[in-house]
C-alpha positions in Angstrom: 4.8 0.4 -21.2 5.6 -3.3 -21.4 5.9 -5.4 -18.3 8.1 -8.4 -17.6 8.3 -10.8 -14.7 10.8 -10.6 -11.8 11.5 -14.3 -12.8 12.3 -13.3 -16.3 9.2 -14.7 -18.1 9.3 -17.5 -20.6 11.6 -16.6 -23.4 11.8 -13.0 -22.2 8.0 -12.5 -22.8 6.5 -9.2 -21.9 2.9 -8.2 -21.2 0.8 -5.1 -21.7 -0.5 -3.1 -18.8 -4.1 -4.3 -19.5 -2.9 -8.0 -19.5 -1.0 -7.5 -16.2 -4.0 -5.7 -14.6 -6.3 -8.7 -15.0 -3.7 -11.4 -14.5 -2.4 -9.9 -11.2 0.6 -12.2 -10.9 2.9 -13.2 -13.8 2.1 -16.8 -15.1 5.6 -18.0 -14.0 4.8 -17.0 -10.4 6.9 -13.8 -10.5 5.7 -10.2 -10.1 5.1 -7.9 -13.0 7.7 -5.0 -13.2 8.2 -2.5 -16.0 10.6 -3.8 -18.6 11.9 -0.3 -18.7 11.0 3.0 -17.2 10.9 6.0 -19.5 12.8 8.9 -17.9 11.6 12.4 -17.7 14.1 15.2 -18.2 14.3 18.0 -15.6 12.6 20.3 -18.1 9.7 17.9 -18.6 9.4 17.3 -14.9 9.0 21.0 -14.2 6.4 21.4 -17.0 4.4 18.3 -15.9 4.6 18.7 -12.1 5.4 22.2 -10.9 2.4 24.4 -9.7 -0.2 21.7 -10.2 -2.7 19.7 -8.1 -2.0 16.1 -7.1 -4.6 14.9 -9.6 -3.0 16.9 -12.4 0.4 15.6 -11.5 -0.9 12.0 -11.4 -2.5 12.4 -14.8 0.7 13.7 -16.3 2.7 10.7 -14.9 0.0 8.3 -15.9 0.1 9.5 -19.5 3.9 9.4 -19.5 3.9 5.8 -18.3 0.8 4.3 -20.0 -0.1 6.8 -22.8 1.2 4.5 -25.5 -1.5 1.9 -24.6 -4.4 3.8 -22.9 -6.1 6.9 -24.3 -5.3 10.1 -22.5 -9.0 10.8 -22.0 -9.4 7.4 -20.1 -6.4 8.2 -17.9 -7.7 11.7 -17.2 -11.1 10.3 -16.1 -9.4 7.7 -13.9 -7.1 10.1 -12.1 -9.9 12.7 -11.7 -12.3 10.1 -10.1 -9.7 8.3 -8.1 -7.9 11.3 -6.6 -10.7 13.5 -5.4 -9.0 14.0 -2.0 -6.1 16.1 -0.8 -2.5 14.9 -0.1 -1.0 17.7 1.9 2.7 18.0 2.7 3.1 19.6 6.1 6.1 20.7 8.2 6.7 18.6 11.3 8.2 21.2 13.6 11.1 23.6 13.9 12.6 22.9 17.3 15.9 21.7 16.0 17.8 21.5 12.7 16.5 18.0 11.9 13.0 19.0 12.8 13.1 22.1 10.6 13.9 19.9 7.6 11.2 17.3 8.4 8.0 17.1 6.5 5.1 14.7 6.6 3.2 13.6 3.5 -0.4 13.0 4.8 -1.7 10.1 2.7 -4.7 9.4 4.9 -7.3 11.8 3.6 -9.0 9.3 1.2 -12.2 7.4 1.9 -10.5 4.7 4.1 -8.0 7.1 5.7 -4.9 5.2 4.6 -2.3 5.5 1.8 -3.7 2.3 0.1 -6.6 4.4 -1.2 -4.3 5.9 -3.8 -3.5 2.6 -5.5 -6.8 0.8 -4.9 -8.9 3.6 -6.4 -6.8 4.0 -9.5 -6.8 0.2 -10.0 -10.6 0.0 -9.7 -11.0 2.8 -12.2 -8.7 1.0 -14.6 -10.5 -2.3 -14.2 -13.9 -0.6 -14.8 -12.5 1.1 -18.0 -10.6 -1.8 -19.4 -12.8 -4.8 -18.6 -12.8 -7.3 -21.5 -16.6 -7.3 -21.8 -19.9 -6.9 -20.0 -20.2 -10.6 -19.3 -16.7 -11.0 -18.0 -16.6 -11.9 -14.3 -13.7 -10.6 -12.2 -12.9 -11.9 -8.8 -10.6 -9.5 -6.9 -8.5 -11.2 -4.2 -6.7 -9.1 -1.6 -4.6 -10.2 1.4 -4.4 -7.5 4.0 -2.5 -6.8 7.2 -4.9 -3.9 7.8 -5.3 -1.0 5.4 -5.2 -2.8 2.0 -8.5 -4.6 2.8 -10.5 -1.5 3.5 -9.0 0.4 0.5 -9.7 -2.4 -1.9 -13.2 -3.2 -0.5 -14.3 0.5 -0.6 -12.7 1.1 -4.1 -14.6 -1.9 -5.7 -17.7 -1.8 -3.6 -20.7 -1.9 -5.9 -18.5 -2.0 -9.1 -20.5 -4.1 -11.6 -18.9 -7.3 -12.7 -16.5 -7.6 -9.8 -16.5 -9.5 -6.5 -14.0 -8.8 -3.8 -12.6 -11.3 -1.4 -10.5 -9.9 1.4 -8.2 -12.2 3.4 -7.0 -10.9 6.8 -5.3 -12.5 9.9 -8.1 -13.3 12.4 -7.9 -11.0 15.4 -4.7 -9.2 14.2 -6.1 -6.0 12.6 -7.5 -3.0 14.4 -11.2 -2.6 15.0 -11.3 0.4 12.7 -9.5 -1.4 9.9 -11.8 -4.4 10.2 -14.9 -2.2 10.0 -13.9 -0.9 6.6 -14.1 -4.3 4.9 -16.3 -6.4 7.2 -19.4 -4.1 7.1 -20.1 -3.8 3.4 -21.6 -7.1 2.2 -22.9 -6.9 -1.4 -20.0 -7.7 -3.7 -17.4 -7.8 -0.8 -16.6 -11.0 1.2 -14.3 -10.8 4.2 -12.4 -13.9 5.2 -10.7 -14.1 8.5 -7.7 -16.5 8.2 -6.6 -18.4 11.3 -3.0 -17.3 11.2 -0.7 -14.4 10.3 -0.6 -12.0 7.4 2.2 -14.2 5.9 -0.4 -17.1 5.9 -2.9 -14.8 4.1 -0.2 -13.8 1.6 0.8 -17.4 1.0 -2.8 -18.4 0.3 -3.2 -15.6 -2.2 0.0 -16.6 -4.0 -1.2 -20.3 -4.1 -4.5 -19.2 -5.5 -2.9 -17.2 -8.3 -0.8 -20.2 -9.3 -3.9 -22.3 -9.8 -4.4 -21.4 -13.4 -7.7 -23.4 -13.8 -9.3 -21.5 -11.0 -8.0 -18.2 -12.1 -9.5 -18.7 -15.5 -12.8 -20.1 -14.1 -13.5 -17.1 -11.9 -11.4 -14.4 -13.5 -9.2 -14.2 -10.5 -6.9 -11.2 -10.1 -5.0 -9.5 -7.3 -5.7 -6.2 -5.7 -2.6 -6.4 -3.5 0.5 -4.6 -4.5 1.2 -7.9 -6.2 -0.8 -6.2 -8.9 1.3 -3.7 -10.7 -1.8 -1.5 -11.2 -1.9 -1.0 -7.5 1.8 -0.2 -7.3 2.3 2.2 -10.2 0.0 5.0 -8.9 1.9 5.1 -5.7 4.7 6.6 -7.7 2.5 9.7 -8.1 2.7 10.9 -4.6 6.5 10.8 -4.5 6.5 13.1 -7.5 3.8 15.2 -5.8 5.9 15.7 -2.6 9.0 16.6 -4.6 7.0 19.2 -6.6 5.5 20.6 -3.4 9.0 21.1 -2.0 10.3 22.6 -5.2 7.3 25.0 -5.4 8.1 26.1 -1.9 11.6 27.1 -2.9 13.6 24.0 -1.8 16.4 23.3 -4.3 18.4 20.7 -2.4 18.3 17.0 -1.9 15.1 15.2 -0.8 15.0 12.0 1.3 12.0 9.8 1.8 11.3 7.6 4.8 8.9 4.8 4.1 7.2 2.8 6.8 7.8 -0.6 5.3 6.1 -4.0 5.8 5.4 -5.7 2.4 7.7 -3.2 0.6 5.3 -2.2 -2.2 5.5 1.5 -1.1 9.3 1.5 -1.2 9.2 -0.3 -4.6 7.0 2.5 -6.0 9.3 5.2 -4.6 12.3 3.6 -6.2 10.4 3.4 -9.5 9.6 7.1 -9.2 13.3 7.7 -8.7 14.1 5.6 -11.8 11.7 7.7 -13.9 13.6 10.8 -13.0 12.1 12.3 -9.9 15.1 13.9 -8.1 15.2 11.8 -4.9 18.5 11.5 -3.0 17.6 8.4 -1.1 15.2 6.3 1.0 14.9 4.9 4.4 13.2 1.5 4.7 11.8 2.0 8.2 10.5 -1.2 9.8 9.3 -2.4 13.2 10.7 -5.5 14.8 10.1 -7.4 11.5 13.5 -6.4 10.2 14.2 -8.8 7.4 15.2 -6.1 4.9 17.3 -4.0 7.3 19.1 -7.2 8.2 19.7 -8.0 4.5 21.1 -4.5 3.9 23.5 -4.9 6.8 24.5 -8.5 6.2 23.9 -9.2 2.5 21.9 -12.4 3.5 18.2 -12.5 3.0 16.5 -14.6 5.7 12.7 -14.6 5.9 11.4 -14.9 9.5 8.1 -15.6 11.2 6.2 -12.4 11.6 6.3 -10.8 15.0 3.2 -9.0 16.4 3.8 -5.3 17.1 1.7 -2.1 17.6 2.4 -1.2 13.9 0.4 -4.2 12.8 0.3 -3.4 9.0 4.1 -3.8 9.0 4.1 -7.2 10.7 5.5 -9.1 7.6 8.3 -11.6 7.8 8.7 -12.3 4.1 7.8 -9.2 2.1 6.4 -10.2 -1.2 7.4 -6.9 -3.0 11.1 -7.2 -2.1 11.9 -9.1 -5.4 10.7 -6.0 -7.2 13.2 -3.9 -5.3 16.0 -6.3 -6.1 15.0 -6.4 -9.7 15.2 -2.6 -10.0 18.9 -2.9 -9.0 19.7 -6.0 -11.0 20.5 -7.8 -7.7 23.4 -5.3 -7.1 23.5 -5.0 -3.3 26.0 -2.2 -3.3 23.8 -0.1 -5.7 20.7 -0.8 -3.5 22.7 0.2 -0.3 23.6 3.5 -2.1 19.9 4.4 -2.3 18.2 2.7 0.6 19.1 2.8 4.3 17.5 0.3 6.6 16.3 1.0 10.2 14.3 -1.1 12.6 12.4 0.2 15.7 10.9 -1.3 18.8 7.4 -0.8 20.1 8.9 1.2 23.0 10.6 3.6 20.6 7.5 3.9 18.5 5.4 4.8 21.6 8.0 7.4 22.6 7.8 9.0 19.2 4.0 9.2 19.4 4.3 10.8 22.8 6.9 13.3 21.6 4.8 14.3 18.6 1.9 15.0 20.9 3.9 16.8 23.5 5.9 19.0 21.2 3.4 19.7 18.4 0.0 18.6 19.7 -0.2 16.2 16.8 -1.6 12.6 17.0 0.2 10.2 14.7 -0.3 6.5 14.1 2.4 4.0 15.0 3.4 3.4 11.3 4.0 7.1 10.8 6.0 7.1 14.0 8.3 4.4 12.6 8.7 6.5 9.5 9.6 9.6 11.5 12.1 7.7 13.6 13.9 6.4 10.5 13.8 9.9 8.9 15.3 11.7 11.9 18.2 9.3 12.2 19.1 9.6 8.6 18.6 13.4 8.3 21.1 13.8 11.2 23.7 12.4 8.8 22.7 14.6 5.8 23.0 18.3 6.5 20.9 20.4 4.1 18.7 17.6 3.0 14.9 17.9 3.2 13.1 14.9 4.6 9.7 13.5 3.9 8.1 10.8 6.1 5.1 9.1 4.7 2.1 9.3 7.0 0.3 6.1 5.9 -2.8 6.0 8.2 -5.0 8.3 10.2 -4.4 7.9 13.9 -8.0 7.1 14.5 -7.4 3.7 12.9 -5.1 2.9 15.8 -6.8 4.8 18.6 -6.3 1.9 21.0 -2.6 2.5 20.7 -2.5 6.3 20.4 -5.0 7.4 23.0 -3.2 5.9 26.0 0.0 7.7 24.9 -1.6 11.1 24.4 -4.2 10.8 27.2 -6.6 12.4 24.8 -9.3 11.0 22.5 -8.4 10.8 18.8 -10.8 12.7 16.6 -12.6 10.0 14.4 -13.6 11.0 10.9 -17.3 10.9 10.3 -17.3 8.1 7.7 -15.2 5.9 10.0 -17.4 6.6 13.0 -20.4 5.4 11.0 -18.7 2.1 10.0 -17.6 1.4 13.6 -21.3 1.2 14.6 -22.2 -1.4 11.9 -22.2 -5.2 12.5 -19.3 -7.0 10.9 -19.5 -10.0 8.6 -16.7 -12.5 7.9 -16.1 -16.2 7.2 -13.4 -17.8 9.4 -11.1 -20.2 7.5 -8.0 -22.2 8.3 -4.9 -21.3 6.1 -5.9 -23.9 3.5 -6.1 -23.4 -0.2 -9.0 -25.9 -0.7 -11.1 -24.0 1.9 -10.3 -20.7 0.2 -11.1 -22.1 -3.2 -14.6 -23.0 -2.0 -15.1 -19.4 -0.9 -13.8 -17.9 -4.1 -15.9 -20.1 -6.3 -19.1 -19.4 -4.3 -18.2 -15.7 -3.5 -21.2 -14.3 -5.4 -23.6 -16.5 -3.4 -22.3 -15.6 0.0 -25.1 -13.7 1.8 -24.4 -10.2 2.9 -25.6 -11.1 6.4 -22.9 -13.8 6.9 -21.7 -13.4 10.5 -18.2 -12.1 11.4 -15.1 -12.3 13.4 -15.4 -12.2 17.1 -13.6 -8.9 17.8 -16.6 -6.6 18.0 -19.2 -7.4 20.6 -22.0 -7.2 18.2 -20.8 -9.8 15.7 -20.2 -13.6 15.4 -17.9 -15.9 13.4 -19.0 -18.3 10.8 -17.2 -21.2 9.2 -18.2 -22.6 5.8 -20.0 -25.9 5.9 
C-alpha cells in the first residue's frame, strides 16, 4: 500500500506504510491516506472473514492491505499480540421492530476498556517490529479527549526505545480515563493542557510541523493522525459484518459511529471502500455538531468545543474530517449518500442511558448512547436493514454520569479499579508550543514521581520550571 497526503503531497509524492508510521503526519501538513484501496471481491471476503475469530479476520485484512510491504509472519504476530481480547456483537433488545434490528459492537474489552485499544495496540506492535534500529529514539505524542491517552500509554508502556507524551485538557477527562495514563510513569509522561481538546490537538499539529524537533527526538503521532492507528479500526467493521453474515443476515448493514474527531468514521468508510458490504453510516455527535451541520448546509464551520457528558466527542474542529472528504473527492452529494448526520443533547443522551437500563438492565456509557440514538432514528427509515452501534467505552469509565441515571453502581473491571487507587502524575502546561517543546525534549528525564493534575484528592499539579 502506498500512501499520499490529503493535501496532495509535493509532486504527487507517495510514502510507504513504514515511512508514514514513523512520520505520523505528512510533511506538507496533511494527513496520510491510502493512495488507493485494493478491493476484495465477495468471494474473497467470504473466504477471509466468514467463520473466523476477530484476530484471524484482522490478520487477513492486514495482509490484504500491507502484505506487499510487510512479511505475513510479522503481520500475524502483530495481530495475534494486539488483539488478544474479544469484540462481541450483541443484540440490543427485541421490544420493537427497530430494537429487533439493533446490535451493539462492544469495543471495550481491551486493556483500557475503550475502542482505542484496537488501533493503539496494533500501532505499538508495528513500531516495535519496524523500528529503524536499536539506537533510534522514538517519541510518541498523543493528544486525547479521554480514551486515546489511556490506550496509547498502555500500548507503549515499557516498550524499549519509545517515550510517550500524552496531552489532555486539564480537568476535562473522567477520573477513570485520567488514571489510565497518569499513573504509569516510566516511559509515559502525562501533560495537562490548560484549555480544551482542540488546544491539545492544535499543539500536536504544531509540534509535527516543527521538522527540526521531529528529527531531533524522532517525534511521531499516536493519534488517529497516524494512519497506523486508523487502519486497524477498519478490522472491526469487517468483523461485525462477518458476525451478522455468519448468523444468517443477508440484508443491508448500517453502522452508527459516535463521532468526535472522526477517525472512527474515516476507518469505517475505508472498510466500505475496500469492499465490506456496508449500506451506510450515521455520524452521531453530541452538541458539537460541526459535521452534521456541514452535511445539512454544505458549509463547514469549525466551532469552539462545547463541554458535554460525552466528553471524548467534545471536538469543534475534527482533524480526521479531511480524510473523510478525501475519500469522496470532496463530492458532498456522494458523501451524503453514505453518511447521515445526527446530533443529540445531553438530556437525550441521559434518557437513552435510563432507557437501556430500564428495558434491558444494561449500563451504557454516554458515547454509546449517542450512537444508539443515531442508529434508532436512521433504522426507522430503513426497513429490513440491520444496525450496528459502536459501543466505544465501558460504562465504568463514565460512572459519574451513568450511576445517577441507573441508581445502581457500575461494575468496575479489576484492572481499572487498581489504577483508580494509584496516585496520578502530570505536568500542567499552558497551550504553548515552546512549553511543550521543553517537555518533549526532556521527556526521558521527567521523573516518574512528577506530581499530577488536581482532580484526584491524592495528587498535586506541577508546572515545569
